[in-house]
matplotlib code that plots the C-alpha trace (Angstrom):
import matplotlib.pyplot as plt

x = [29.9, 30.0, 27.0, 26.2, 23.3, 20.9, 21.8, 25.6, 27.4, 30.8, 30.7, 30.8, 29.4, 29.7, 26.7, 26.9, 26.7, 23.7, 22.0, 22.3, 21.6, 18.5, 18.4, 21.5, 22.2, 21.7, 18.1, 18.8, 18.4, 21.2, 21.8, 24.6, 27.4, 27.3, 24.7, 25.8, 24.6, 23.9, 24.8, 22.3, 24.6, 24.8, 21.0, 20.8, 23.0, 20.6, 17.4, 17.1, 18.3, 16.1, 14.7, 17.2, 20.2, 19.0, 18.6, 22.2, 23.6, 21.7, 21.9, 25.7, 26.2, 25.1, 26.7, 29.8, 31.9, 29.9, 28.8, 30.7, 28.6, 28.5, 27.5, 24.8, 23.5, 23.1, 21.4, 18.9, 18.1, 17.4, 15.2, 12.9, 12.8, 9.4, 7.6, 4.6, 5.9, 9.2, 10.4, 9.2, 6.8, 4.2, 3.0, -0.6, -1.9, -5.3, -6.3, -3.6, -2.5, 0.5, -0.2, 2.9, 1.9, 4.3, 2.3, 3.6, 5.7, 4.8, 2.6, 1.0, 2.4, 5.3, 7.1, 8.1, 10.4, 12.7, 12.1, 13.0, 16.5, 16.9, 16.2, 18.9, 21.3, 20.8, 21.6, 24.8, 26.0, 25.2, 26.9, 30.0, 30.3, 29.1, 26.3, 22.8, 20.2, 16.6, 14.6, 11.9, 9.3, 6.1, 3.5, 0.4, -0.4, 2.0, 5.6, 5.1, 3.9, 6.7, 9.3, 8.0, 8.0, 11.6, 12.9, 10.9, 12.8, 16.2, 19.1, 20.5, 17.5, 14.2, 11.6, 9.1, 6.3, 4.0, 0.7, -2.2, -4.9, -8.1, -6.7, -5.4, -7.3, -8.1, -5.9, -3.0, -3.2, -3.5, -0.4, 1.5, -0.3, -0.7, 3.1, 4.2, 7.8, 9.7, 11.6, 8.4, 6.5, 3.4, 2.3, -1.1, -0.6, -3.7, -3.0, -2.3, 0.6, 2.3, 2.6, 3.9, 6.5, 7.4, 8.0, 10.3, 12.3, 12.6, 13.9, 16.5, 17.6, 17.9, 21.6, 21.5, 18.4, 19.3, 22.7, 21.6, 18.8, 21.0, 18.2, 17.9, 15.0, 13.5, 10.9, 11.4, 13.7, 16.2, 18.2, 18.3, 14.5, 14.9, 17.7, 15.7, 12.7, 14.7, 15.0, 11.4, 11.3, 14.1, 12.6, 9.2, 10.6, 12.5, 9.4, 7.1, 9.2, 10.1, 11.3, 13.4, 11.1, 10.4, 7.5, 5.4, 4.9, 1.8, 2.6, 0.2, 2.2, 2.1, 5.6, 7.3, 9.7, 8.4, 8.1, 11.5, 13.0, 11.6, 13.3, 16.6, 16.0, 15.6, 18.8, 20.5, 19.6, 16.3, 14.2, 11.3, 9.0, 6.8, 6.4, 2.8, 2.3, -1.1, -2.6, -5.9, -7.5, -4.3, -2.9, 0.0, 2.3, -0.2, -0.5, 3.3, 3.8, 1.0, 1.7, 5.2, 3.7, 4.4, 1.9, 0.7, -3.0, -5.0, -4.8, -8.0, -9.0, -9.7, -10.3, -6.6, -5.1, -1.4, -1.5, -3.1, 0.0, 0.5, 4.3, 6.1, 9.5, 11.4, 10.5, 13.5, 15.7, 14.1, 14.4, 18.2, 18.6, 16.7, 18.5, 21.7, 22.7, 22.7, 22.6, 22.0, 19.0, 17.6, 18.0, 16.3, 13.3, 13.0, 13.3, 10.6, 8.4, 9.2, 8.7, 6.0, 4.2, 5.1, 7.8, 7.6, 9.7, 11.1, 9.9, 13.2, 13.0, 9.3, 10.3, 12.9, 10.3, 7.8, 10.4, 10.0, 6.7, 3.1, 0.3, -3.4, -5.6, -8.8, -11.6, -12.9, -15.9, -13.7, -11.5, -14.6, -15.7, -12.3, -12.5, -16.0, -15.1, -12.0, -14.0, -16.9, -14.8, -11.9, -13.0, -10.1, -10.1, -7.7, -7.1, -7.9, -4.3, -3.9, -7.2, -5.9, -2.9, -5.1, -7.5, -4.7, -3.3, -6.8, -7.1, -3.9, -2.9, 0.6, 2.6, 4.1, 3.3, 2.1, 3.1, 0.8, 2.2, -0.2, 1.1, -1.1, -3.2, -7.0, -7.6, -5.8, -8.8, -11.5, -14.3, -13.8, -13.4, -16.4, -18.7, -17.9, -17.8, -19.9, -16.9, -14.7, -11.0, -9.5, -6.2, -3.8, -4.6, -1.4, -2.3, -6.0, -5.2, -4.2, -7.9, -8.6, -5.3, -4.9, -3.5, -0.7, -0.5, 0.0, -2.0, -0.1, -1.1, 0.3, 3.2, 6.8, 8.3, 5.9, 6.9, 10.6, 10.0, 8.1, 11.0, 13.6, 11.5, 11.6, 15.3]
y = [-18.0, -21.6, -23.8, -26.8, -29.3, -29.1, -32.7, -32.4, -29.2, -30.7, -30.9, -27.6, -26.8, -24.0, -22.0, -24.0, -27.3, -26.0, -24.5, -27.6, -30.2, -28.5, -31.1, -32.4, -36.1, -36.8, -35.6, -32.3, -28.7, -26.4, -23.3, -20.7, -21.5, -17.8, -15.1, -11.6, -8.9, -5.4, -2.6, 0.3, 2.6, -0.1, -0.3, 3.4, 3.0, 0.4, 2.5, 4.4, 1.7, 0.5, -3.1, -4.5, -2.8, -3.8, -7.4, -7.3, -6.2, -8.7, -11.7, -11.2, -11.9, -15.5, -16.4, -14.2, -17.4, -18.2, -14.8, -11.5, -8.4, -7.2, -10.6, -10.8, -7.4, -8.2, -11.5, -9.7, -7.0, -9.7, -11.6, -8.7, -6.7, -8.1, -7.6, -5.4, -2.8, -1.0, -2.0, -5.6, -5.2, -2.5, -1.4, -0.2, 1.6, 0.4, 1.9, 0.8, -2.0, -1.8, -4.4, -5.7, -6.9, -9.7, -10.9, -8.6, -11.3, -13.6, -16.1, -13.7, -15.1, -14.3, -17.4, -15.5, -13.2, -16.1, -18.4, -15.9, -15.3, -19.1, -19.9, -17.5, -18.8, -22.4, -21.4, -19.6, -22.3, -25.1, -23.3, -22.5, -26.2, -27.8, -29.7, -30.9, -31.2, -32.3, -30.2, -31.9, -29.8, -30.3, -27.6, -26.7, -24.3, -21.5, -22.9, -25.1, -22.4, -20.0, -22.7, -23.8, -20.2, -19.7, -22.9, -23.5, -23.5, -23.4, -25.5, -28.3, -28.5, -30.4, -29.8, -32.3, -30.8, -32.8, -31.3, -32.8, -33.6, -31.5, -29.7, -26.5, -23.7, -23.9, -20.8, -22.2, -25.5, -23.8, -21.7, -25.0, -27.2, -24.8, -24.3, -25.5, -26.4, -29.7, -29.5, -29.2, -32.2, -31.9, -34.7, -34.7, -37.0, -38.7, -37.5, -34.3, -31.8, -33.4, -36.7, -34.8, -33.1, -36.5, -38.0, -35.1, -35.5, -39.2, -38.9, -36.2, -38.4, -41.5, -41.2, -43.7, -42.3, -38.7, -39.2, -41.2, -38.7, -35.6, -34.3, -30.9, -29.4, -25.9, -26.2, -23.8, -26.4, -25.0, -22.3, -20.0, -19.6, -18.3, -15.9, -14.2, -13.7, -12.0, -8.9, -7.8, -7.8, -5.2, -3.2, -3.0, -2.1, 0.8, 2.1, 1.8, 2.6, 6.3, 6.2, 3.1, 1.4, -2.3, -3.5, -6.6, -8.8, -11.1, -13.9, -16.5, -19.7, -23.3, -24.7, -22.1, -20.9, -17.3, -16.5, -18.1, -15.6, -12.9, -14.6, -14.5, -10.8, -10.3, -12.2, -10.0, -6.9, -5.8, -4.3, -6.8, -7.1, -10.2, -12.4, -13.6, -17.1, -16.8, -20.2, -21.7, -24.7, -26.7, -25.0, -27.2, -24.2, -22.4, -25.5, -26.0, -22.4, -22.5, -26.0, -27.1, -30.2, -30.6, -33.2, -33.4, -34.2, -35.1, -32.3, -30.4, -29.0, -25.2, -22.1, -21.1, -24.3, -23.1, -23.5, -26.9, -28.4, -30.4, -31.0, -27.6, -28.6, -25.4, -25.7, -27.9, -24.9, -23.0, -26.1, -26.2, -22.5, -22.5, -25.7, -23.6, -25.3, -28.8, -31.3, -34.2, -32.5, -31.7, -35.4, -36.6, -34.4, -35.3, -38.9, -38.6, -37.1, -40.0, -42.8, -41.4, -39.1, -36.0, -34.3, -32.1, -29.0, -28.3, -25.1, -23.3, -23.8, -22.7, -19.6, -18.8, -19.2, -16.9, -14.1, -13.8, -15.5, -15.5, -17.2, -17.2, -19.3, -18.6, -20.9, -20.7, -18.8, -16.2, -15.9, -15.1, -12.4, -10.7, -10.8, -9.3, -6.7, -5.4, -5.0, -3.4, -0.9, -0.2, -1.4, -3.8, -7.4, -9.8, -13.5, -15.9, -16.3, -12.6, -12.5, -15.1, -12.9, -9.8, -11.8, -13.3, -9.8, -8.6, -11.3, -10.3, -7.2, -6.0, -2.8, -1.2, -0.9, -3.9, -5.1, -7.8, -10.0, -10.2, -13.4, -14.0, -12.0, -12.4, -13.6, -16.9, -17.6, -15.8, -18.2, -17.6, -13.8, -13.5, -15.4, -12.9, -9.7, -10.3, -9.0, -11.2, -10.3, -10.4, -11.8, -9.3, -9.0, -10.8, -13.9, -14.4, -16.9, -19.6, -20.2, -21.4, -23.2, -26.9, -28.6, -31.1, -33.2, -36.8, -38.4, -40.8, -42.8, -42.3, -44.6, -43.4, -46.1, -45.2, -41.5, -42.4, -44.6, -41.8, -39.3, -41.8, -42.3, -38.6, -37.9]
z = [14.1, 15.2, 15.7, 17.9, 18.2, 21.1, 21.7, 21.5, 22.3, 21.8, 18.0, 16.1, 12.6, 10.1, 8.7, 5.5, 7.4, 9.4, 6.3, 4.1, 6.8, 8.4, 11.2, 13.1, 12.5, 16.3, 15.9, 17.6, 16.3, 15.4, 17.5, 17.6, 20.1, 21.1, 20.2, 19.3, 21.7, 20.6, 23.1, 23.3, 21.3, 18.6, 18.5, 17.9, 14.8, 13.4, 14.1, 10.8, 8.4, 5.5, 5.9, 3.5, 5.1, 8.6, 7.3, 5.9, 9.3, 11.4, 9.1, 8.6, 12.3, 11.6, 8.3, 7.7, 7.2, 4.1, 2.7, 2.9, 3.5, -0.1, -1.4, 1.3, 0.5, -3.2, -2.2, 0.1, -2.4, -5.1, -2.6, -1.8, -5.1, -6.0, -2.7, -2.9, -0.5, -0.5, 3.0, 2.8, 5.7, 6.7, 10.1, 10.5, 13.5, 14.7, 18.0, 20.5, 18.2, 15.9, 13.2, 11.6, 8.1, 7.0, 4.0, 1.1, -0.5, -3.5, -1.6, 0.9, 4.1, 6.5, 5.3, 2.1, 4.1, 5.1, 2.1, -0.6, 1.0, 1.6, -2.1, -3.2, -0.5, -1.7, -5.3, -4.3, -2.0, -4.4, -7.3, -5.2, -4.2, -7.4, -5.5, -6.1, -3.4, -2.8, -0.4, 1.7, 3.7, 5.6, 5.6, 7.6, 4.8, 4.2, 4.4, 1.4, -0.9, 0.1, -0.3, -3.7, -4.9, -3.7, -5.2, -8.4, -11.7, -9.9, -11.1, -9.0, -6.8, -6.4, -3.7, -2.2, -0.1, 2.2, 3.2, 5.2, 2.7, 3.1, 6.1, 4.6, 2.9, -0.9, -1.6, 0.4, -1.5, -4.9, -4.3, -4.2, -6.6, -9.6, -9.8, -13.2, -12.6, -13.3, -10.0, -7.8, -6.3, -4.1, -1.9, -0.2, 2.8, 4.2, 7.8, 9.8, 9.9, 12.9, 10.9, 7.8, 10.0, 11.7, 8.3, 7.3, 10.5, 10.1, 6.6, 7.6, 10.6, 8.4, 7.5, 4.6, 3.0, 3.6, 2.1, -0.9, -1.7, -0.9, 1.4, 3.0, 5.0, 5.1, 7.8, 10.7, 12.2, 9.7, 11.6, 8.5, 8.8, 12.3, 11.3, 8.6, 10.9, 13.6, 11.3, 11.4, 15.2, 15.1, 12.2, 13.8, 17.2, 15.7, 13.9, 16.9, 20.0, 20.2, 23.8, 23.8, 26.3, 26.1, 23.8, 23.6, 20.6, 20.0, 17.7, 16.2, 16.9, 15.9, 15.4, 17.7, 15.0, 14.4, 18.1, 18.8, 16.4, 18.7, 21.6, 19.8, 19.0, 22.8, 23.5, 21.0, 23.1, 21.6, 24.4, 24.4, 27.4, 26.7, 23.7, 23.6, 22.4, 20.7, 20.0, 18.8, 20.5, 19.7, 22.8, 23.8, 24.1, 26.4, 28.5, 28.9, 29.9, 32.5, 33.9, 32.9, 31.3, 27.6, 26.4, 22.8, 22.4, 19.3, 16.6, 16.2, 12.8, 13.2, 11.0, 11.7, 10.1, 10.1, 13.8, 13.9, 15.4, 18.7, 18.4, 18.3, 16.9, 17.7, 21.4, 21.8, 21.1, 24.0, 26.3, 25.5, 26.3, 29.6, 30.7, 30.5, 27.2, 28.9, 26.1, 28.5, 30.1, 26.7, 25.6, 28.8, 28.2, 24.5, 25.4, 28.0, 25.3, 23.0, 25.6, 27.9, 25.5, 27.6, 29.6, 32.7, 33.3, 36.7, 38.3, 37.8, 34.0, 33.9, 35.8, 33.1, 30.3, 32.0, 32.1, 28.4, 27.4, 28.3, 26.4, 25.6, 23.3, 21.3, 20.2, 16.6, 17.9, 19.6, 16.5, 14.4, 16.8, 16.5, 12.7, 12.8, 15.4, 13.6, 10.4, 12.1, 14.2, 11.8, 8.3, 8.2, 7.0, 8.8, 8.5, 11.3, 12.5, 12.9, 14.7, 17.2, 17.9, 18.5, 20.7, 22.8, 23.5, 24.5, 27.1, 28.8, 30.8, 29.8, 30.2, 27.1, 23.5, 21.5, 18.1, 16.6, 13.9, 10.9, 9.3, 6.3, 3.8, 4.5, 1.0, 1.8, 4.1, 2.2, 3.2, 7.0, 6.5, 4.2, 6.5, 9.3, 7.4, 4.3, 2.3, 0.2, 0.5, -3.0, -4.0, -5.6, -9.3, -10.5, -8.3, -9.1, -11.9, -9.4, -8.5, -12.1, -13.0, -13.1, -9.9, -9.9, -6.7, -5.8, -3.0, -0.7, 2.3, 5.8, 5.0, 5.4, 3.2, 0.3, 0.7, 0.5, -2.5, -4.2, -3.6, -4.9, -8.0, -8.8, -8.2]

ax = plt.figure().add_subplot(projection="3d")
ax.plot(x, y, z, "-o")
ax.set_aspect("equal")
plt.show()
């Protein structure tokens, strides 16, 4: 498979290029030149595969030039062997909801499903090519922990994680800062996630700095993250749909990466009706779908902090797609955003988006009510992000079955859950120690040059 940038479809790249670079040097995001489409008879052959075998089949479509199938299968098996459930994910039936639990990995969030594979891919590619690399990542809570766990103690790699100081949960922070590994560096930036993300993009785009520091990025702008997340859309569909009819997915969404993976699954032939963009009060994605105007506002701090984002980076990939892969139109819209602080989609583009997406948002008050209601009616504890996804679905009227993505374990947000249910969700036994361990983290001001200097001093 060949790859192109959303801002230049004339240059092509290999999977290795895309994987190691993360962000195209022109500032665009990498996308496949052509996406594989499964015919109905091919989907039937995938239906009864285990999660690992299904992952091997789907992921191989995107990286066969770098990994043969046997190599990929071994890599996937190694990535998921320590998950707390045999098939990586679990599906719980709650009334009419099918709750897809994605938090059975080492850091209790859906990010583990992609990051564990990515960590092993890095090690293989770096060893094959005798390379060293420094990974930079911004996190609104979960990505950093998953990336650290996947990369800690590995050879030829260091990881630098920026998180917004005092704007993630205690457990989210401690998953990162209690890691005792010489190749892990935590930075608490005195700002918000959007600024952390902006710094990462700036460093990756800066050719001189990126080259001298051997940088790579693993935020959801890295195409490999999207690829790994496609798998659980297929797997859950096969488990829930018995009549091959189209289903709906409700996805708690901040940076548009997880739900974009669902969009790619649909483009690959999976019978998906609607993808529900479930947001908190940082509702830029709901606003753009309803009005066509993409205009970031000031970030609000909420009880679902992983979605406290106003610049959804992966949305550029969707823009490129609905604009019929027109790089110039994509560049124009991104430039409008940079210069004017917003861009406006033409009606024909908005119509295309609405064919696959719909959206709703929840306030903190509404989110708390969902957490309370689910415990009261079903005895189940859920985290606030999952609650947003359930609440968004309940506000809409859609035909077909619904799969709700449960993206984080409730113990990562135990204060919020306990306030609503009077029950404290406990961490799995083997993880309880992180609450007492010493934290290692460096505070830095909102100053890109100081962050760069810090990174150079550590490599």
